Structure formats: C-alpha cells, structure tokens
Phi, psi and omega in degrees: 000131179217120179245131170246150176288117176224163174286133176243135184210144168225193184284353182255317184224161168232126178256115182254131175308132187296132177224166179306326182297344179274349186308303184288333179291331181264346183302313180296307179301330181280346189277063178219107182306330179299324180301325189257007185302323186245027183257168179278333173227159179263153177223014178263160174049234183294347181268352187299311185299319178296319177297312182299316178299322178297320178296317178294320180296323177299322177292319180299326179284343178087007180252013181208143170231108180269153179228133167278132183262119178257128175271119180295320181293322183269347180054050177196165178281135186231001181174199188206147171205153186225153157272132177215171184049048181288122183234086181304320182302321183261004177052048178216161176200173178242147168253125182195197188051035182271129172209152176224150176298157189308318184295341183265349181290136180081007178259190178282357183301308183295312177300324179295318178295313182297323178298315179295313184293313179296316179301316179295316181301312182289325177295333181267007173107004178294141173258342185210135173237128182255149174222144178215160180203168177296141178302335179271352184273077182294328178300312179293319178299317179294323178296320179294318177296314180299326179291336182106007176290152181264128175291130182248341179147177181234125174267117185280140181045052190275318188219141178278135177274174179294341178279345180106347178277165177264142177251151165279138180249123181261127185252139173228164174208162170230128177263158185305318182287347175271344186302317180304317179290319178296317178301313180299320178295318178294319179299321179296326179285341181266000000 
C-alpha cells in the first residue's frame, strides 16, 4: 500500500492536500463550538491554529494526509477530512478528523468525500479502512452505517476528550472486498 497526497475530485467536492494556504480558508468554517463538542481536541476560535498545526505536523511525519474540503456548488472550503494512522505494512488506514461546517452536515458533501477517500485508499492497496467516533456521536455512527461500514465494537473509556472526560470510541470498518457494494451505495446517494 502506498498513498501520496493528491487532489481528489468529483462533481460535488474537491479534496486538496492540506497546506498552509488553507489556514485562513478553514478558520471560518471551523469556528463553531458545536463542531468540536465530541472531539478529542478543539479547533474552533482560539484553538484553531493549534489544531491546524497538528494536522500539518501529522503530514510531516508521514502518517497522515489531511484534506481541505472544497464544495464545488458553494465555491468555498467547507471542512476537513484525513487519512490517518496509515500502516503500509498492514495495508490499513483510518479516515478521520472529519468535520464540516453546520450548513454542510446532512448534505451530499460527506458521502461525496467518503466515496473519494475510500476509493483512493483501496486503489492504493488498502485492505482495510477504519472509521471511529465518539460513543455519543449518533449522527456520525448513523452516517457510517448508512454508508455500509461494518460496526466492529465499542472501546469503553478509550480516549480523553479536550474537556478531560473519557469517551467511549465506536469503531467501524470497510474491507476491500466490501468496497464495491459500499461504493454503489454511496454513488446512489450522490
């Protein structure tokens, strides 16, 4: 498995590998405390620069590829999503750090992004793609189920949030042989 940062695009979104030039373009869309309510770190307001720097640092280490999400219809950046915990030896990775500004939630933006990211991961040799979310984030869990990802379990008191409490982490995955059916389902939603 080998992933390089490249632009991914369909008729709904363009995912651009994150660069310093995206900082100010994402600051506004990220500035919603609701977006960060169930996350392990904050990225709104005064916390944005530290979050953005962390995303760039992950890329510098080579275990993460972050993307600024551009909405073709709105002609602006509306969110972020990443490949992370990239493990070439084990041919697996995670898709995460996904967020969209409030107006984009529940639209075709997320299925369009997931279709591009999953397709790229499997085309580059992944055998397994993992997704996880906060145990209280029913919206994300429902989106993963609707996408066709398989629920794998819940790790209790798994990760500390930015507030200091522990969250339960709910895990899903898509395997390479499941991708054609998941792809077809995502395409139908688009």
